[in-house]
Structure formats: C-alpha cells, structure tokens
BAVEXKE-52162 format. One record per residue (C-alpha): x, y, z. Coordinates in Angstrom, 3 decimals, m for minus. Example, Ala and Ser with C-alpha at 12.3 -4.5 7.8 and 13.67 -1.06 7.14 Angstrom:
2
<kegu <12.300; m4.500; 7.800>>
<kegu <13.670; m1.060; 7.140>>
END
This chain:
420
<kegu <m15.204; 4.383; m41.439>>
<kegu <m17.457; 5.051; m44.439>>
<kegu <m20.748; 3.126; m44.281>>
<kegu <m23.667; 2.732; m46.749>>
<kegu <m27.237; 3.933; m46.230>>
<kegu <m29.789; 1.222; m45.516>>
<kegu <m30.997; 1.766; m49.063>>
<kegu <m27.590; 1.059; m50.527>>
<kegu <m27.413; m2.163; m48.522>>
<kegu <m30.838; m3.258; m49.892>>
<kegu <m29.670; m2.306; m53.394>>
<kegu <m26.540; m4.514; m53.072>>
<kegu <m28.629; m7.407; m51.815>>
<kegu <m30.682; m7.313; m55.025>>
<kegu <m27.560; m8.144; m57.093>>
<kegu <m29.386; m8.279; m60.429>>
<kegu <m31.580; m5.706; m62.128>>
<kegu <m32.876; m5.011; m65.605>>
<kegu <m32.745; m1.799; m67.614>>
<kegu <m35.759; m1.523; m69.975>>
<kegu <m35.313; 0.623; m73.047>>
<kegu <m38.263; 1.765; m75.175>>
<kegu <m38.306; 4.809; m77.427>>
<kegu <m40.088; 6.126; m80.473>>
<kegu <m37.320; 4.941; m82.938>>
<kegu <m38.521; 1.389; m82.375>>
<kegu <m41.127; 2.450; m84.828>>
<kegu <m38.805; 4.489; m86.978>>
<kegu <m35.663; 2.395; m87.558>>
<kegu <m33.610; 5.198; m89.193>>
<kegu <m33.508; 6.835; m85.702>>
<kegu <m33.616; 10.522; m84.964>>
<kegu <m31.587; 13.671; m85.395>>
<kegu <m31.669; 17.110; m83.804>>
<kegu <m34.537; 19.009; m85.297>>
<kegu <m35.860; 15.859; m87.012>>
<kegu <m37.309; 13.486; m84.486>>
<kegu <m39.929; 10.819; m85.394>>
<kegu <m43.455; 12.063; m84.996>>
<kegu <m45.309; 10.801; m81.883>>
<kegu <m48.065; 9.451; m84.162>>
<kegu <m45.754; 6.561; m85.056>>
<kegu <m45.706; 5.285; m81.512>>
<kegu <m48.463; 2.653; m81.224>>
<kegu <m47.532; m0.684; m79.472>>
<kegu <m50.853; m2.488; m79.770>>
<kegu <m49.886; m5.450; m77.533>>
<kegu <m47.910; m3.628; m74.864>>
<kegu <m47.918; m5.613; m71.581>>
<kegu <m45.730; m4.420; m68.722>>
<kegu <m46.664; m7.527; m66.744>>
<kegu <m44.832; m9.577; m69.415>>
<kegu <m41.786; m7.330; m68.996>>
<kegu <m41.580; m7.745; m65.259>>
<kegu <m42.410; m11.439; m65.333>>
<kegu <m39.434; m11.847; m67.635>>
<kegu <m37.203; m9.869; m65.267>>
<kegu <m38.251; m11.950; m62.320>>
<kegu <m37.483; m15.139; m64.138>>
<kegu <m33.938; m13.781; m64.702>>
<kegu <m33.530; m13.365; m60.897>>
<kegu <m33.789; m9.580; m61.006>>
<kegu <m34.640; m7.826; m57.786>>
<kegu <m35.337; m4.503; m59.397>>
<kegu <m36.212; m2.989; m62.805>>
<kegu <m35.340; 0.415; m64.200>>
<kegu <m37.486; 1.887; m66.992>>
<kegu <m36.080; 4.379; m69.438>>
<kegu <m38.795; 6.987; m69.231>>
<kegu <m37.044; 9.352; m71.524>>
<kegu <m33.995; 8.608; m73.588>>
<kegu <m32.035; 10.689; m76.166>>
<kegu <m34.872; 11.396; m78.544>>
<kegu <m36.787; 13.339; m75.919>>
<kegu <m39.972; 11.239; m76.300>>
<kegu <m41.671; 10.656; m72.960>>
<kegu <m43.369; 7.340; m71.969>>
<kegu <m45.698; 9.267; m69.646>>
<kegu <m48.135; 12.127; m70.435>>
<kegu <m45.772; 14.947; m69.525>>
<kegu <m47.212; 18.461; m69.549>>
<kegu <m43.743; 20.007; m70.135>>
<kegu <m43.979; 19.720; m73.934>>
<kegu <m45.867; 17.906; m76.657>>
<kegu <m43.360; 15.151; m77.386>>
<kegu <m44.914; 12.264; m75.389>>
<kegu <m47.389; 9.417; m75.602>>
<kegu <m50.080; 11.987; m74.844>>
<kegu <m49.869; 12.839; m78.514>>
<kegu <m49.618; 9.314; m79.838>>
<kegu <m52.344; 6.878; m80.975>>
<kegu <m51.370; 4.537; m78.139>>
<kegu <m54.614; 4.119; m76.154>>
<kegu <m55.845; 7.183; m77.921>>
<kegu <m53.367; 9.316; m76.110>>
<kegu <m54.628; 8.148; m72.720>>
<kegu <m51.765; 5.774; m71.935>>
<kegu <m49.109; 6.022; m69.236>>
<kegu <m46.417; 3.356; m69.523>>
<kegu <m44.563; 4.541; m66.496>>
<kegu <m47.701; 4.031; m64.417>>
<kegu <m48.217; 0.572; m65.903>>
<kegu <m44.574; m0.342; m65.234>>
<kegu <m44.805; 0.661; m61.639>>
<kegu <m47.961; m1.311; m61.188>>
<kegu <m46.403; m4.419; m62.665>>
<kegu <m43.348; m4.064; m60.329>>
<kegu <m45.702; m3.872; m57.416>>
<kegu <m47.631; m6.954; m58.682>>
<kegu <m44.536; m9.158; m59.110>>
<kegu <m42.551; m7.832; m56.149>>
<kegu <m39.722; m6.055; m58.022>>
<kegu <m38.464; m2.690; m56.852>>
<kegu <m39.031; 0.046; m59.461>>
<kegu <m36.611; 2.496; m60.825>>
<kegu <m36.681; 5.296; m63.424>>
<kegu <m34.057; 6.411; m65.988>>
<kegu <m34.254; 9.979; m67.262>>
<kegu <m31.519; 11.378; m69.483>>
<kegu <m30.919; 14.995; m68.563>>
<kegu <m27.904; 15.395; m70.856>>
<kegu <m29.323; 14.540; m74.201>>
<kegu <m32.646; 15.503; m75.841>>
<kegu <m32.971; 15.687; m79.603>>
<kegu <m36.468; 17.169; m79.427>>
<kegu <m35.175; 20.068; m77.282>>
<kegu <m31.922; 20.437; m79.329>>
<kegu <m29.758; 19.533; m76.358>>
<kegu <m26.541; 17.548; m76.532>>
<kegu <m24.413; 16.018; m73.857>>
<kegu <m23.634; 17.044; m71.124>>
<kegu <m26.988; 18.865; m71.156>>
<kegu <m26.336; 22.090; m73.113>>
<kegu <m28.617; 23.571; m75.727>>
<kegu <m26.973; 23.505; m79.179>>
<kegu <m27.567; 27.213; m79.756>>
<kegu <m25.618; 28.170; m76.578>>
<kegu <m28.372; 30.744; m75.755>>
<kegu <m28.610; 31.224; m71.972>>
<kegu <m32.354; 31.873; m72.045>>
<kegu <m32.933; 28.631; m73.996>>
<kegu <m30.714; 26.839; m71.457>>
<kegu <m32.843; 28.136; m68.603>>
<kegu <m35.955; 27.035; m70.452>>
<kegu <m34.546; 23.552; m70.975>>
<kegu <m33.556; 23.304; m67.302>>
<kegu <m37.173; 24.206; m66.416>>
<kegu <m38.354; 21.327; m68.569>>
<kegu <m35.964; 18.952; m66.763>>
<kegu <m37.153; 20.076; m63.347>>
<kegu <m40.806; 19.841; m64.369>>
<kegu <m40.449; 16.345; m65.850>>
<kegu <m38.394; 15.069; m62.964>>
<kegu <m41.002; 16.472; m60.569>>
<kegu <m43.684; 14.605; m62.530>>
<kegu <m41.738; 11.332; m62.377>>
<kegu <m40.764; 11.652; m58.750>>
<kegu <m44.120; 12.759; m57.406>>
<kegu <m46.755; 10.881; m59.417>>
<kegu <m45.576; 7.273; m59.144>>
<kegu <m44.683; 6.634; m55.528>>
<kegu <m41.366; 5.614; m53.980>>
<kegu <m38.622; 4.807; m56.398>>
<kegu <m35.844; 2.258; m55.621>>
<kegu <m33.316; 3.583; m58.129>>
<kegu <m33.007; 6.761; m60.203>>
<kegu <m30.719; 6.549; m63.174>>
<kegu <m28.872; 9.507; m64.694>>
<kegu <m26.995; 8.444; m67.756>>
<kegu <m23.711; 10.383; m67.771>>
<kegu <m24.680; 12.327; m64.611>>
<kegu <m26.193; 15.778; m64.517>>
<kegu <m24.615; 19.037; m65.683>>
<kegu <m23.439; 21.009; m62.619>>
<kegu <m25.005; 24.304; m61.546>>
<kegu <m21.679; 26.046; m62.165>>
<kegu <m21.814; 24.825; m65.844>>
<kegu <m25.424; 25.922; m66.198>>
<kegu <m27.255; 22.714; m65.366>>
<kegu <m30.563; 22.168; m63.403>>
<kegu <m30.665; 22.211; m59.689>>
<kegu <m31.859; 18.732; m58.907>>
<kegu <m30.400; 17.887; m55.563>>
<kegu <m33.033; 19.758; m53.540>>
<kegu <m35.727; 18.037; m55.656>>
<kegu <m34.234; 14.665; m54.841>>
<kegu <m34.208; 15.360; m51.085>>
<kegu <m37.719; 16.627; m51.233>>
<kegu <m39.368; 13.917; m53.336>>
<kegu <m37.133; 10.755; m53.473>>
<kegu <m34.711; 10.884; m50.496>>
<kegu <m34.656; 7.070; m50.197>>
<kegu <m33.775; 6.260; m53.776>>
<kegu <m30.366; 4.985; m54.796>>
<kegu <m29.124; 7.400; m57.511>>
<kegu <m26.924; 6.174; m60.293>>
<kegu <m24.336; 8.787; m61.337>>
<kegu <m26.076; 11.351; m59.143>>
<kegu <m24.520; 14.665; m58.299>>
<kegu <m22.670; 15.543; m55.159>>
<kegu <m25.081; 15.851; m52.150>>
<kegu <m27.256; 12.947; m53.273>>
<kegu <m28.154; 10.756; m50.280>>
<kegu <m27.482; 7.278; m51.747>>
<kegu <m25.172; 7.059; m54.669>>
<kegu <m24.136; 4.417; m57.121>>
<kegu <m21.504; 4.725; m59.806>>
<kegu <m20.905; 3.388; m63.316>>
<kegu <m18.427; 0.601; m63.534>>
<kegu <m16.834; 2.167; m66.614>>
<kegu <m17.953; m0.098; m69.454>>
<kegu <m21.184; m1.515; m70.872>>
<kegu <m19.964; m5.152; m70.769>>
<kegu <m21.262; m6.302; m67.448>>
<kegu <m17.678; m6.644; m66.149>>
<kegu <m16.009; m5.127; m63.186>>
<kegu <m12.337; m4.616; m62.598>>
<kegu <m10.786; m6.352; m59.579>>
<kegu <m10.380; m5.283; m56.908>>
<kegu <m13.550; m3.242; m56.943>>
<kegu <m14.245; m1.169; m53.875>>
<kegu <m17.560; 0.342; m52.771>>
<kegu <m16.041; 3.718; m51.909>>
<kegu <m14.648; 6.501; m54.091>>
<kegu <m12.663; 9.630; m53.368>>
<kegu <m14.246; 13.104; m53.367>>
<kegu <m15.396; 13.920; m56.857>>
<kegu <m16.063; 16.982; m59.006>>
<kegu <m16.422; 17.809; m62.772>>
<kegu <m18.888; 19.045; m65.296>>
<kegu <m21.443; 16.400; m64.320>>
<kegu <m20.358; 15.973; m60.682>>
<kegu <m21.030; 12.237; m60.607>>
<kegu <m18.819; 9.626; m58.932>>
<kegu <m15.914; 8.539; m61.064>>
<kegu <m16.251; 5.164; m62.873>>
<kegu <m13.950; 2.273; m62.389>>
<kegu <m12.569; 0.297; m59.457>>
<kegu <m13.142; 2.799; m56.685>>
<kegu <m10.687; 3.404; m53.862>>
<kegu <m10.024; 1.449; m50.658>>
<kegu <m9.435; 4.789; m48.962>>
<kegu <m12.476; 6.472; m50.483>>
<kegu <m14.611; 8.894; m48.405>>
<kegu <m17.937; 8.438; m50.320>>
<kegu <m19.915; 5.212; m50.457>>
<kegu <m20.845; 4.815; m54.103>>
<kegu <m20.799; 1.149; m55.158>>
<kegu <m20.502; 0.218; m58.852>>
<kegu <m23.274; m1.017; m61.144>>
<kegu <m22.145; m3.138; m64.104>>
<kegu <m24.568; m2.469; m66.984>>
<kegu <m24.735; m4.410; m70.301>>
<kegu <m27.325; m4.950; m73.074>>
<kegu <m28.701; m8.505; m73.397>>
<kegu <m28.005; m8.142; m77.084>>
<kegu <m24.513; m7.366; m78.279>>
<kegu <m24.249; m3.548; m78.562>>
<kegu <m27.995; m3.161; m78.814>>
<kegu <m29.993; m1.369; m76.110>>
<kegu <m33.037; m0.580; m78.280>>
<kegu <m34.915; m3.164; m80.374>>
<kegu <m34.224; m3.469; m84.070>>
<kegu <m36.142; m5.976; m86.206>>
<kegu <m34.471; m9.239; m87.173>>
<kegu <m31.546; m8.970; m84.716>>
<kegu <m32.169; m11.984; m82.500>>
<kegu <m28.745; m13.169; m83.643>>
<kegu <m27.228; m10.494; m81.415>>
<kegu <m28.460; m12.135; m78.210>>
<kegu <m25.686; m13.053; m75.846>>
<kegu <m25.564; m16.755; m74.976>>
<kegu <m26.649; m17.797; m71.483>>
<kegu <m23.136; m18.860; m70.681>>
<kegu <m21.930; m15.395; m71.632>>
<kegu <m24.427; m13.812; m69.244>>
<kegu <m23.415; m16.171; m66.484>>
<kegu <m19.785; m15.262; m66.931>>
<kegu <m20.881; m11.602; m66.587>>
<kegu <m22.561; m12.489; m63.315>>
<kegu <m19.243; m13.792; m61.987>>
<kegu <m17.372; m10.739; m63.169>>
<kegu <m19.919; m8.315; m61.743>>
<kegu <m21.815; m9.656; m58.765>>
<kegu <m18.822; m11.807; m57.944>>
<kegu <m16.662; m8.691; m57.836>>
<kegu <m18.782; m6.530; m55.518>>
<kegu <m21.035; m4.778; m58.078>>
<kegu <m24.653; m5.160; m59.198>>
<kegu <m25.402; m6.530; m62.688>>
<kegu <m27.900; m4.477; m64.690>>
<kegu <m28.973; m6.206; m67.829>>
<kegu <m30.602; m4.400; m70.715>>
<kegu <m34.020; m5.494; m71.882>>
<kegu <m35.343; m4.508; m75.256>>
<kegu <m39.079; m4.046; m76.018>>
<kegu <m40.236; m4.692; m79.588>>
<kegu <m42.763; m2.854; m81.747>>
<kegu <m45.575; m5.010; m80.310>>
<kegu <m44.782; m3.638; m76.819>>
<kegu <m43.375; m7.012; m75.623>>
<kegu <m40.061; m8.532; m74.709>>
<kegu <m39.227; m10.537; m77.812>>
<kegu <m39.819; m14.300; m77.559>>
<kegu <m36.141; m15.152; m77.882>>
<kegu <m35.186; m12.683; m75.179>>
<kegu <m37.831; m14.203; m72.859>>
<kegu <m36.252; m17.609; m73.278>>
<kegu <m32.781; m16.163; m72.756>>
<kegu <m33.637; m14.360; m69.511>>
<kegu <m35.424; m17.414; m68.084>>
<kegu <m32.490; m19.754; m68.971>>
<kegu <m30.046; m17.311; m67.373>>
<kegu <m32.022; m17.165; m64.133>>
<kegu <m32.396; m20.929; m64.059>>
<kegu <m28.643; m21.415; m64.597>>
<kegu <m27.616; m19.005; m61.852>>
<kegu <m29.961; m20.621; m59.427>>
<kegu <m28.737; m24.061; m60.366>>
<kegu <m25.072; m22.957; m60.312>>
<kegu <m25.277; m21.676; m56.731>>
<kegu <m27.733; m24.256; m55.229>>
<kegu <m25.117; m26.808; m54.463>>
<kegu <m23.827; m25.138; m51.317>>
<kegu <m21.935; m27.635; m49.161>>
<kegu <m21.471; m25.511; m46.025>>
<kegu <m21.775; m21.935; m44.836>>
<kegu <m20.479; m20.190; m41.764>>
<kegu <m20.295; m16.588; m40.535>>
<kegu <m18.356; m14.785; m37.851>>
<kegu <m15.979; m12.058; m37.005>>
<kegu <m12.187; m11.801; m36.578>>
<kegu <m9.143; m12.447; m38.702>>
<kegu <m9.711; m16.187; m39.072>>
<kegu <m12.860; m18.191; m39.848>>
<kegu <m12.604; m21.927; m40.186>>
<kegu <m15.167; m24.228; m41.704>>
<kegu <m15.128; m27.939; m40.890>>
<kegu <m16.713; m29.842; m43.826>>
<kegu <m16.282; m33.167; m41.952>>
<kegu <m14.767; m35.320; m44.634>>
<kegu <m12.842; m34.755; m47.886>>
<kegu <m15.418; m33.194; m50.189>>
<kegu <m15.151; m31.869; m53.770>>
<kegu <m15.358; m28.036; m53.924>>
<kegu <m14.545; m25.532; m56.622>>
<kegu <m16.159; m22.223; m55.406>>
<kegu <m15.840; m19.995; m52.401>>
<kegu <m18.353; m17.246; m51.811>>
<kegu <m17.494; m14.519; m49.246>>
<kegu <m19.735; m11.699; m48.093>>
<kegu <m18.956; m8.940; m45.665>>
<kegu <m21.552; m7.259; m43.437>>
<kegu <m21.344; m4.080; m45.482>>
<kegu <m23.768; m2.278; m43.212>>
<kegu <m20.721; m1.797; m41.027>>
<kegu <m18.493; m0.777; m43.856>>
<kegu <m15.930; m2.484; m46.080>>
<kegu <m13.262; m3.663; m43.687>>
<kegu <m11.152; m6.393; m45.356>>
<kegu <m8.201; m5.130; m47.428>>
<kegu <m6.526; m8.456; m48.252>>
<kegu <m7.354; m12.147; m47.551>>
<kegu <m6.327; m15.673; m48.241>>
<kegu <m8.510; m18.783; m48.414>>
<kegu <m6.904; m22.071; m47.568>>
<kegu <m8.119; m25.679; m47.717>>
<kegu <m7.136; m28.736; m45.848>>
<kegu <m5.997; m31.129; m48.590>>
<kegu <m4.272; m34.394; m47.720>>
<kegu <m3.951; m33.156; m44.137>>
<kegu <m2.083; m30.001; m45.165>>
<kegu <m3.322; m26.382; m45.447>>
<kegu <m3.028; m25.258; m49.017>>
<kegu <m3.791; m21.695; m50.307>>
<kegu <m6.594; m21.907; m52.936>>
<kegu <m7.268; m18.208; m53.494>>
<kegu <m5.990; m14.738; m52.568>>
<kegu <m7.812; m11.501; m52.970>>
<kegu <m8.402; m7.965; m51.795>>
<kegu <m11.859; m6.365; m51.882>>
<kegu <m14.878; m8.398; m50.747>>
<kegu <m17.695; m5.997; m50.052>>
<kegu <m21.170; m7.330; m50.687>>
<kegu <m19.903; m10.459; m52.430>>
<kegu <m16.789; m12.015; m53.789>>
<kegu <m16.966; m15.265; m55.732>>
<kegu <m13.763; m17.226; m56.188>>
<kegu <m13.474; m20.091; m58.639>>
<kegu <m10.716; m22.721; m58.786>>
<kegu <m10.045; m26.210; m60.041>>
<kegu <m12.008; m28.919; m58.168>>
<kegu <m10.250; m30.117; m55.083>>
<kegu <m11.146; m32.415; m52.210>>
<kegu <m11.053; m30.647; m48.868>>
<kegu <m12.093; m31.469; m45.316>>
<kegu <m11.713; m27.939; m43.902>>
<kegu <m11.618; m24.495; m45.393>>
<kegu <m10.531; m21.320; m43.684>>
<kegu <m10.629; m17.628; m44.336>>
<kegu <m7.672; m15.624; m43.149>>
<kegu <m7.698; m11.901; m43.215>>
<kegu <m4.206; m10.545; m44.016>>
<kegu <m5.077; m6.846; m43.698>>
<kegu <m8.135; m4.920; m42.501>>
<kegu <m9.036; m1.496; m41.168>>
<kegu <m11.248; m2.872; m38.387>>
<kegu <m12.422; m6.319; m37.102>>
<kegu <m13.600; m8.259; m40.170>>
<kegu <m17.352; m8.928; m40.078>>
<kegu <m18.014; m11.898; m42.373>>
<kegu <m21.702; m12.287; m43.096>>
<kegu <m21.261; m15.480; m45.105>>
<kegu <m18.365; m17.796; m45.926>>
<kegu <m19.622; m20.660; m48.136>>
<kegu <m18.102; m23.420; m50.198>>
<kegu <m19.873; m25.233; m53.074>>
<kegu <m19.316; m27.556; m55.973>>
<kegu <m20.636; m26.320; m59.329>>
<kegu <m20.403; m27.446; m62.872>>
END
C-alpha cells in the first residue's frame, strides 16, 4: 500500500497556504519581454513589511506561506550572485535588502511554515521560455542557463534554513531534454521539503490540481500512476485510486480574479469571501490543500482591501466549522455515532488516517431519521478530508459504512455539525 512521508502528512494537515507574488513589473505596469525587462533601479518598495504579509496569511488560517523568489521576469528577491538582475542592484535598502530572508524570519515569528517558489522554466532576463529552453537553441547557452538555475537553487536551499514546500511552476525540464540536474541537489539540501511538481525521484511530491480556480475534481485521490514527460512532474487532475506514487493535489488560485501580481486600481477583482469559502469546500473538502495567491503592492504591503478579505475568510471558515455536534473515530467498515436526541445537522466531515495510506474506495453515510436509517451522502475518496453538505435534517444517530476498501478503514475523525 502506498503511504505518504511524514512531511506529506504534515503538509495535508495545514490545509490552507498562501502563494505570495512580488516582481519588478509591479513598478513597471507594461510588464516585460524577452530582451527588454524592467531595470532593477525601478524596484523600490519603501514600506515593505513581511511581518504584515504573514500576519495577513495567519489571519486567513494559513499554515504555510510560499514566496515567489523568482518569477518569469528573472528578477530575484534575494541578492543572487548568479547574475546582476536582483535586488542587489536596486535602490531598495541601497542594494542591501534580502526579501527572502525577511520572509523566512516573519514565518518563524508568526509560526507559519516557509516555502519558496522558483520558476526554472521561464526567465525573460536569460532569454529562456517554457519548459526551460534558451530561445537561441544554443547548447552552450543552455548549459550556462542550467548552471544559473543550479547556483540560484543552491543559494535558496542553503542560505535560509529548512523549507516546508518548494514550488516548481510547470515542473522542471528533464535531463534527457537538456534540463538541470536538481534531484541530487534536493536530496542534499532540502530532503524534507514537499516539492510541488517536482521531478521523479523527489522524496515528497505534491501535484497541481489542473486549474487555477481553487477547485478539485471529485473523487480526488492522493496517489498517481508512474509519470514521465518533458518536465517529469506528476500529472495534474484527480489522481488514481490504484496509483503507485503518493503525490497529493494542491488547488491554487489568486485571491483576485485572474490576477497573481498586483496592478493599481484593481481592488474590484477581489473574490468575495463567500467565493473563497466555496473554494475551501471544493479543495480542502475534496482531499487537496488550498493555496491562495496574495499580491503585494508597490508600497511592499498586502493591499488594505486584501487584508480585510483574508481576515474575513479566515473568520468565516473558523465560524463555519466551529459548530461541531459530535465527533468519533475508529476502524472497521462501520462507525456509528450516537447523538442522543434528534438534532439538526447539515455537514459531515470525514478524515482518514492517511499516515497508513488511503484505504477507503467507496462509502455511504446514513442518518437515523424518524427511527429509520436514511442515506444522506455517498462518496468515494476521503483521504485527508472529505466534507459533505446536505439539506438540514434532524438525526439521533449517524453512521459511516465503508462499501469498498483495500484494507481495514482507519477513520481518524467522523464528525457532524450544523452550519449556516
């Protein structure tokens, strides 16, 4: 039976994370092109405060935060020695700043687990396009670019301590296709990190859910089949019940409609709190993590409207799931909960003990209504968490029945609640 690493279990338990985008085009709204990237002298966020970023993430209920250290422009938020296109050559703190270091410190201060995003496949400064090939096609230039990737990843993975998650957007070009050899580097410097879209051989994998809408398909399994391809990352989508690789899905989405990087006067693009809550149901409630994008403005702060949105989202999730009526746990094909008297319920939350694998293949939840057992929901994958919603009923007992499994079901939590 396929089982997760302890790091993958810890990752699933976090449920919510934030993905923080910040790049030089915040100060150059027309963006960038190959061979024409904004000058580093434009980058000067005079009020930058990573504590404010992480306080905002914590208010949203996030257990981890991932900083985009280098996105598609190629501009680096740390003083990289690999090339000149970084904050080292900006007026920010007279070239003495290190936003990655500040971010890591803020995560430690507020108790969030830190992650780093680094895009190996796209770099306008280096004239490299997805999936990580230099535009000229020259093999020597490709080798030079690969050496830059290895050097910068080494800087990020050795100078800032243990990372909780490493994010590769679109995966990493395979060695066979001319890409950099990063797997030995991972094992050497960050063997405990969960790696999103990491290459084959990575110790703890996570996969893309297949969209940027914060919504997972159902059923959604934690395992995938063996994988290969140009970028050698786990295939996106619903996974496979018969998969041989544990690579759970992460459902990413921006907190502003189609906007990952801040643009002035676009607060109207913010998703409503109710829309974010619905995404929680359709991601965390379907056995994936929810990773919400967080923009940083030209001051170096999470915009005021976004701060309010994140706080309201966190408050609503806490309120929504605070009305737990009863919870039980156990093992076996049937788990019965005696509520005691007819009580209004409209949610069932089920969690497997995923440290021992994903065992349940099909289940039914029934409720004792008017002295008769009535089916109220029927599903397939559970994994870390499955949230079922239904019309409010009055039930005195609720039971979980496993219809099919590959081993004895281990139910970590079976809870009922009444929520608005």
